[in-house]
DRENPAZA-522920 format. One record per residue: x negated, y, z of N, C-alpha, C, O in turn; residue in three letters. Coordinates in steps of 0.2 Angstrom, whole numbers, plus 5000, padded with zeros to 4 digits. Layout:
<pts>
XYZXYZXYZXYZALA ...
</pts>
This chain:
<pts>
450549925702450449985706451049995710451550005707MET 450949975716451549985721451650075723451150105723ARG 452150085724452250165726452050205722451750255724GLY 451950195713451850245708451850315710451450355708GLY 452450325713452750405712452450435719452450495719GLY 452150395723451950415729451350445727451250505730ALA 450750425724450150425723450150485720449750525722ASN 450450515715450550585711450150585703449950625700GLY 450150505702449850515696450350485691450350515686TYR 450650425691451250415686451750455684452050455679SER 451850505689452350545688452150605681452450615676ALA 451650635683451250685679450850645671450550685667GLY 450850585670450350565666450950545658451550525659LEU 450750565654451150535646450750495644450250515641MET 450750435645450150385641450750345637451150315640ILE 450750335631451050295627451050215630451550175630PRO 450450215631450350125631450450085639450350025641SER 450650135644450950115649451550075650451450035655LEU 452050095647452650045648452549975645452949925646PRO 452049985641451949895638451449855640451249805637SER 451249875647450749845651451149805657451549835661ILE 450949755656451149695662450849715668450249725670ARG 451549725673451449725679451049675684451349625686ARG 450349685684449949605687450349595695450549635699PRO 450249535695450449515703450049535709449449535709LYS 450349555716449849585720449349555723448949575727PRO 449449495721448849455724448249465720447749455723HIS 448249475714447649475709447149545710447449595710ARG 446649535711446249595712446049635704445749695704ARG 446149605699446049645693446549705691446349745687SER 447249705694447649745692447349825694447349855689ALA 447149845699446849885699446249935694446349995693PRO 445849885692445549885686445849925680445549975678PHE 446449885678446949895674447049975673447149995667ALA 447050005677447450075677446850115678447050175676VAL 446150105680445650165681445550215674445550275674ARG 445550175668445250215664446050285663445850345662PRO 446750265664446950315663446950385668446850445667ALA 446850345674446650395681446050435678446150495680ILE 445750425675444950485674445150505670445150575670ARG 445650475664445650545659446250595662446150655661ARG 446650585665447050635669446550675674446450735673CYS 446250655678445750705681445350755677445350815678THR 445050715672444550755668445050815664444750875662ALA 445850815662446150865659446250915664446050975662GLY 446550905672446650935678445950985679446051035683ARG 445450965677444850995680444751055675444551115677THR 444851035667444751085661445251145664445051205665LEU 445851135665446451185666446351215670446451275670ALA 446051195677445751245683445051285681445051335684LEU 444651255677444051285676444351345671444051405672PHE 444951345665445051395661445351445665445251505664VAL 445751425670446051495673445751505679446151545682ALA 445151485682444851525687444251575682443951625684SER 444151545675443751605670444151665669443851725669PHE 444851655668445451705667445351745672445251805671ALA 445451735678445451775684445051805685445051865685LEU 444251765684443651805685443651885679443451935681ALA 443851865674443851925669444451955669444651955663SER 444851975673445452015675445152055681445252115682CYS 444552005684444352055692444052095691444052135695GLY 443652115685443252175683442452145684442252095683GLY 442152205688441552175690441252165698441052205703LYS 441252085698441152065703441952055708442452085707GLY 441852015714442351985718442752065721443352065723ALA 442452115720442752185724442852235718442852295719GLY 442952215712443152265707443852295707444352255710GLY 443952345705444752395705445152365700445752395699GLY 445052295695445452285692445452335684445052385684GLY 445752325679445652345671445652425671446152455674PHE 445152455669445252515667445252555660444852555656GLN 445752585660445752625653445252655650444952695654MET 445052665643444552685642444752775641445252785639PRO 444352825643444552905641444752905635444552865631PRO 445252955633445552965628445453015625445553075628THR 445253025619444753085615445353135613445853135609PRO 445253185617445653245615445353305613444753315615VAL 445653355609445353425607445553465611446153475613GLU 444953495613445153555619444953635617444653645612VAL 445053675621445153745620444753775627444953745633SER 444253825626444253865633444453925634444453955629ARG 444753955640445253995641444654045641444154045645VAL 444754095637444354165637444854225636445454215635GLU 444654285637444954345637445054365631444554345627PRO 445454395629445454435621445954485621446354495626GLN 445954515616446354575615447054545613447154505609THR 447554575617448254555615448554615613448454655617VAL 449054625608449554685608450154655607450354595604ARG 450654695611451354685608451654735604451654795605ASP 451754695597451954735591452554705587452754645588GLN 452754755582453254735580453254745573453154805571PHE 453354695568453254695563453754695557454254655557HIS 453554735552454154755548453954775541453354795540ALA 454254775537454254775528454354845528454854875531LEU 453854895525454054965523453754995518453454955514GLY 453955045516453755075507453255135509453355175514SER 452755125506452355195505452555235500452755225495ILE 452355305503452755365500452155415500451955425505GLU 451955445496451555515495451755585501452355605501SER 451355595505451455665509451955695507452555695511ASP 451755725500452255765498452155755490451555745488GLU 452755755487452955725480453355775475453955765475ASN 453155825471453555855468453655865459453155865455VAL 454155865458454155885448454155935447454455985450GLN 453655955443453456015440453956025434454055985430ILE 454356075435454856105430454756175429454356215432VAL 455156195423455156265419455756285422456356255422SER 455656365426455956395429456456435422456856475422GLU 456156415416456256475411456456425404456256365405LEU 456756455398456956425393456456455388456556515385SER 455856435387455456435383455056395379455156335381ALA 454556405374454156365371453456355376453156405378ILE 453256285377452556275379452056285374452056255368VAL 451556325375450956345373450456305375450056275371VAL 450256295380449756235383449956195389450256225394ALA 449656145389449756105396448856095397448556055393LEU 448556125402447956125403447756085409447456115413PRO 447856015410447855975414447755905411448155895407PHE 447355855414447155795412447655745416447755755422THR 447955705413448555665416448055615422447455605420GLU 448355595427448155565432447555575437447355545442GLY 447455635435446755675438446955725445447455755446GLN 446455725448446555785455446555855452446155865447SER 447055895455447055955455446955995462447055985468VAL 446756045459446656095465447456135467447856135463GLU 447656155472448156205474448056265467447556285464LYS 448656295466448656345461448356325455448456375451ASN 448156285453447856255446448456275442449056275443ALA 448056285434448556305431448856225427448456185424LEU 449456215427449756165424450156165417450156115414LEU 450456235416450756235410450656315409450556365413ALA 450756325401450756415399451256405395451256355391ARG 451856455395452356455392452256515387451756555388LEU 452556525382452656575378452956645382453456645385ASP 452456695381452656745387452856815383453056875386ASP 452856795376452956885373453556915375453556975376ARG 454056885375454656905377454756955385455057005387GLU 454456915387454456945395453956975396454057015400PHE 453456975393452957035394453157095391452957145394ARG 453557095385453757155382454357185389454457245389ALA 454657155392455357155396454957185402455257225406ALA 454357165404454057185410453857265408453957315411ALA 453557265403453257345401453857395400453757455401GLN 454457365398454957425396455257435404455557485405ARG 455157385408455257405416454857455418455057495422ASP 454257445417453857495419453757555417453657605421ALA 453957565411454057635408454757665411454857725411ALA 455157625413455857665417455757675423456057725424GLU 455257645428455157665434454657715433454557745438LEU 454257735428453857805430454357845427454357905430ASP 454757845423455257895422455657905428455857965429ARG 455857855432456257855439456157905442456457945445ALA 455357875442454957925448454857985447454858025452ARG 454658015441454658075441455358115441455358175443LEU 455958085438456558125441456758135448457058175450ALA 456458075451456558095458456158145462456458175467TYR 455558145459455158195462455358265460455258315464ASP 455658275454455958335453456658365456456758425457ARG 457058305457457558305462457358335469457658385472ALA 456758315470456758335479456458405479456658445484VAL 456058425473455958495474456458545473456358595476LYS 457058535469457458565467458058565474458458615475LEU 458058475478458458505482458258555487458658585490SER 457358565489457258605494457458675490457658725494GLU 457358685484457558765482458258775483458458835484GLN 458758715484459458725487459858745478460358775476LYS 459358695474459758715466460158655465460658665461VAL 460058585467460458535466460758515473460558535478ILE 461458475472461658455478461358395481460858365478SER 461658375488461358315491461458255488461158195489ALA 462158255482462258205481461658195475461458135475GLN 461558245470461158235464460458185468460258135465ASP 460258215472459458195475459758125476459458085473LEU 460158105480460258025482460458005474460057955473ASP 460858015469460857975465460057985461459857925460ASP 459658025460458757995457458657955461458457905458ALA 458657945468458257905473458557825471458157785471GLN 459257825471459557755469459357735462459357675461ALA 459157775457458957765450458157755451457857725446THR 457757765456457257765456457157675460456757635459LEU 457557665465457557605468457757545461457357495459LYS 458257565458458357515454457657495447457557435444ILE 457457555446456957535442456357505444456057475439ALA 456257495452455757465454455957395455455557345455GLU 456557395455456757315456456757285449456657225448ALA 456857315444456957285438456057265436455857215434ASN 455757315437455157295436454957235441454657185438VAL 455057235447454857165451455057095447454757045446ALA 455657115445456057055442455757025436455756965435LEU 455557085430455157055426454457035425454257015420SER 454157065431453657035434453556965435453156925433ARG 453956955438454156885442454256835435453856785434ALA 454756855431454956815425454356815422454256755419ARG 453856845421453356845418452656785421452256755418LEU 452856795427452356755432452456675430452056625429ASP 453256675429453456605429453256575422453256515422LYS 453156605417452656575410452056555413451756515409THR 451756565418451156525419451456465426451756485432ARG 451456405424451556355431450956335434450456315430ILE 450856335440450356315443450656255448451256245448ARG 450056235451450156175457450356205462450056255464ALA 450756185466450856235473450356195477450056235481PRO 450156135478449656105482449356065478449456065472PHE 448656035482448055995478448355945479448755935483GLY 448255885474448455815474448355785466447955805462GLY 448755735464448655695459449255715455449855715457LEU 448955735447449655745443449655705441449255665441VAL 450355685437450555625434450555635426450155685424GLY 450855595422450855595415451255665412451655695415ARG 451055675405451455725404452055705402452155645399ARG 452755755403453255735400453455755393453955735389ARG 452955815391453255865387452655865383452155855386VAL 452555895377452055915373452055975373452556005375SER 451456015369451256085367451756085361451956035357PRO 452056155361452556175355453256145356453756155352GLY 453356115362454056085365454456155366454156205368ALA 455056145365455656215369455856185375456156135375TYR 455656205381455856195387456556245389456556305388LEU 457056205392457656225395457556235403457156195406SER 457856275406457756275412457756205416458256175414THR 457556185420457556135425457156065421457156015424GLY 456956075415456556025410455956005416455756045420ASP 455755945416455255905420454455915414454455885408VAL 454055935417453455965413452955875417452755815414ILE 452855885422452455825425452655815432453155845434THR 452355785435452455765443451755775447451155775444GLU 451855785453451255805457451355765464451955755467LEU 450755745465450955705474450255715478449655705476ALA 450455725484449755735489449655665493449955635498ARG 449055645489448955585493448355565497448055515498VAL 448155635500447555625504447855595512447455585517ASP 448455585512448655565517449555535515449955575512GLU 449555475518450255425515450755415522450655395527MET 451355445518451955415523452255335523452355315518LYS 452255315527452555255527453255255530453355295535VAL 453655215528454355235530454555155532454355115528THR 454955145538455255085539455855095544456055155547LEU 456155045546456655035551456454995555456054955554SER 456755005561456754955567457354945571457754995573MET 457454885572458154875577458154915583457654935586PRO 458954935586458854985590458554975596458455025599GLU 458454895599458354885606457654895606457354895612ARG 457254915601456554955602456455025603455955045603TYR 457155065603457055135604456755155609456255195609LEU 456955115616456555135622455855155621455555205623GLY 455555095617454655095617454355125612453755115610GLN 454855175609454655205602454655285605454955315609LEU 453955305601453755385603453255395599452855345598HIS 453255455594452655485591452055455594452055445600PRO 451355445589450855435591450555355593450055335595GLY 451055325592450955245593450755205587451055205582LEU 449955175587449655155584450155115579450655075580PRO 449755125570450255075566449555045561449055075561VAL 449654985559449254955557449854935549450354915549THR 449354945544449654915537449254875533448654885533ILE 449554825529449254785525449754785519450354785520MET 449454785511449754805506449554725502449154685504THR 449954715495449754665492449254685487448954645483PRO 449154745486448654795482448054775485447554765481ALA 447954765492447254765496447354715500447354735505TYR 447454635498447754595502447254585509447454555514PRO 446654605508446054575514446054635517445654625522ASN 446154695518446154765519446754785524447354765523GLU 446454825529447154845535446754925533446254945532SER 447554955534447355015536447855065542448455075543PHE 447355095546447655115552447855195552447655235548ALA 448555205556448755265556449055275564448855245569GLY 449555325564449855325569450855355566451055385562ARG 451055325572451755335569451955425572451855445577LEU 452355455567452455525567453155535568453255595571SER 453755505566454455525566454755475569454555415567VAL 455255485574455555425578456255475574456255535575VAL 456755435570457255475568457855495574458255445576ASP 457955545578458555545582459155495582459355465587PRO 459355485575460055455575459955385572459555365567ILE 460355345577460455265575460955255569461555275570VAL 460655215563461055215558461655175561461455115563ASP 462355195560462855155565463155105561463655065563PRO 462755095553463055025551462554965552462754905552GLN 462054985552461354935553461054915559460754875561THR 461254975562460954975572460254975570459854935573ARG 459955015564459255015565458955105566459255145563THR 458455115568458255185569457755185563457655125562VAL 457455225559457155255555456555295557456555345560GLN 456055255554455255285557454855305551454955275545LEU 454355365552453955385548453255355552453255365558VAL 452655325549452055335550451655385544451855385538ALA 451055425547450555435543450055405542449855395547ARG 449655385537449055345535448555385532448655415527ILE 447855395534447455435531447255385523447055325522PRO 447355415519447055385512446555385509446455405503ASN 445855365513445255375511445055355505445055295503VAL 444755385501444755355493445255375489445055375483GLY 445955385492446555385487446655325484446855315478ARG 446655275488446755185485447555185486447855145482ARG 447855205490448555195492448855235487448455275484LEU 449455215485449755255479450555245483450655205487ARG 450955305481451655305480451955245477451855235471PRO 452355195481452955155478452555085481452955035481GLY 451955075484451855015485452254985492452455025496LEU 452354925493452554905498452054885505451454885504SER 452154875510451754875516452054825521452654805520ALA 451654795524451854735529451454785535450854795536ASP 452154815540451854875546452054825551452554785551VAL 451454845556451454825563451254875566450654895564SER 451754895573451754945576451754925584452154905588VAL 451054935586450954915593451154965596451055025595THR 451454915604451954945608451454955614451555005618PHE 450854915615450654905620449954855619449954795617ALA 449254875621448654825621448454825627448454875631GLU 448154735627447854745634447154695632447154635630ARG 446654725634445854695632445754645634445354605631THR 446054615641445754575644446154505645445954465649ARG 446554495641447154455642447054385641446854365635ALA 447154335647446954255644447354245639447854275639LEU 447254195634447554165630447254105627446754085625VAL 447854065626447753975624447953965617448254015615VAL 447753925613448253905609448953885610449253865615PRO 449253905605450053885605450253805605450753785608ASP 449753775602450153695603449953655609450153605612GLU 449453705611449053675620449753685625449853645630ALA 450353715622450853725629451353685626451553685620VAL 451553645632452253615630452653625636452453635642PHE 453353625635453953645640454153585643454153525640ALA 454353585649454853535653455453585657455253635661GLU 456053575654456553625656456453685654456453695648GLY 456453735658456353815658455553825659455353875657ASN 455153775661454553795662453953765657453953715654ARG 453353805657452953785652452253765655452053795660SER 451853715653451453665655450753675650450853705645PHE 450153655652449753635649449153585653449053595659VAL 448953565650448353515653447653535655447253555650TYR 447553535660446653575662446353525662446653475666VAL 445753505660445253465661444953485666444753545666VAL 444753435671444353455674443653435676443453405671LYS 443153445681442453425680442453355678442153335673THR 442753315682442853235681442953205675442853145674ASP 443253255671443553225665444053205666444253175661SER 444553205672445353205672445653265671445453325672SER 446353245669446753315669447253295673447453245675VAL 447553365674448053395678448553435675448453485672THR 449153425676449653455672449853535677450053545683ARG 449753575672449553655677450253695673450253685667THR 450553715676451253755676450753835675450353865677ALA 451153845669450953925669451553985667452153975667ILE 451254045665452054095663451554135658450954145658ASP 452054135654451954165647452154235645452654265646LEU 451654265642451854325640451954345631452454315628GLY 451454395629451654385622451354325618450854285620SER 451654315611451354245608451554275602451954315601ARG 451054255597451154265591450954175586450954125589ASP 450954185579450954115576450454065579450654005579SER 449954075583449454035584449154045591448753995593SER 449254095595449154105601449654115607450254135606HIS 449554115613449954135617449654175624449054155626VAL 449954225626449554245632449754205637450354185637GLU 449354195642449454175650449554225655448954255656VAL 450054245660449954295663449854255669449554275674LEU 450054195670449954165677449854105676450254065672ARG 449254065681449253995681448453955678448253905679GLY 448254005676447553985671446954055675447054115676LEU 446354015674445854065677445254055669445254005666GLU 444954115668444354115664443954055665443754035670ARG 443854035659443453965658443753915659443353865658GLY 444253895661444653855660444753785654445153795649ALA 444453755655444553685649445153655648445253605651LEU 445753685642446353655641446453595637445953585633VAL 446953555637447053505632447353545626447953575626VAL 446953555620447353585614447753535609448253555606ARG 447653475610447853435605447753365607447153335609ALA 448353325607448253255610448553255616448553205620GLY 448853305619449253305628449853255627450053225632HIS 450153235622450753185621450653135625451153125629GLN 450153105624449953035626449553035634449252985635LYS 449453095638449253085642449753105649450353135648LEU 449353075655449653085662449453115666448853135665PHE 449653125672449353155677448753105680448853055683GLU 448053125678447553105682447053085676446453075676GLY 447453065671447153045663446553045663446253095664ALA 446152995661445353015661445453015652445652975648LYS 444953095651444953105643444053105641443553115644VAL 444253105634443553135632443553195627443753195621MET 443253245631443453315625442953315619442353315619PRO 443253315615443053345607443253405604443853425604VAL 442853425601442853495596443353465592443453405592SER 443553525587444053515582443553495574443853485569SER 443053495576442653465571442453395573442053365568ALA 442553365577442553295578441953285585441953235589GLY 441553325585440853305590441153325598441553365600GLY 440753295602440953295608441053375612440553415612HIS 441453405615441553465618440953495623440953455628ALA 440553545623440153565626440453595631440953635631ALA 440053575638440353615645440353565650440353505650GLY 440553595657440453545663440753485662440453435664PRO 441353475659441453405658441153355652441353295651SER 440653375650440253335646439853275648439853215645GLY 439553285654439253235658439753185661439553125660LYS 440353195665440853175668441153115662441153055663ALA 441253135657441553115651441153055649441452995648ALA 440553075648440153025647440152975652440252915649ALA 439952975658440052935664440652895663440552835664GLU 441252915661441852885661441852825655442152775656ALA 441452845650441452795643440952725646440952665644ARG 440652735651440252695654440552625655440152585657LYS 
</pts>
């Protein structure tokens, strides 16, 4: 083979047996036939390589010669539809429930307890008799003072007649009049003391347990029981001074208590303390809550929510649908062709699970709730519900087309 490098075969072949073949003389005709088997093997290898390469190119080319290249399948994402809801600007604090009125029933006299005509823990009406003390001494004193009053009144009447007859001086008439007034005061005092032997409820409410028993000797100030008005309850709480400009009596208040974990009780703010505590920089508040059924009791703790403002047609999206870039907030909106577009939004109030959208979205828009971390502008998505099924809505058909 003369000029083996020029024919393009010997340079690319790796045939172990070629170096051992003796080169034939140029005038012999059998020389070309000695290398033909090697040349045929080389041609078959190149043909196979070209076939594999052309098959790979055809596979990357998509459908037909005019295909658009490889296409990513739609990304499954969880979506949520933007709908108007009621949004409240609220402040939450821990408060304490107190009775509207709460007093200790005490004795104003030193005397022995004769009877306690009330049932512990039960409701009593205003002026109901709670305790009766031994009144014999006080009744006798009242009768004595009444007799003294009668005598002083007769003496004064006699002095008036004698003064008209010029029998007594004006001084004697004045002394008789003063004695009469003293007797009247003594009678009033003795009657008041006698009345205090009958201890009555100053208002209607729930009476507490007995602190004494019949027959016990009471000194002035000893506690007999407690009385609380519970038809309406007070809730006391404190709030930072920065909210003072938004506070005023009449704001709606809602409370929840561990005693009734699945219920809420509504009321109104009634008192805003005019003085801010200089130590804590907080303002003290009092709210009043109707106590239907008298289930709330003094001393319970309460989770209090004070509502500053309420918007009934606010647009709301799930909190996890919002992501931030710099100082702006964005969501991915699913369009009718199942592609997504990044949309900037302005946020309003937010809680633990939802965010109010002030600008940037319209009612009925479909936003990506979960899965936006793997999206980009124009990406195709397959909306699914939180339960795992395909989401209903106008994007369902387009998502099905994208999956084909």
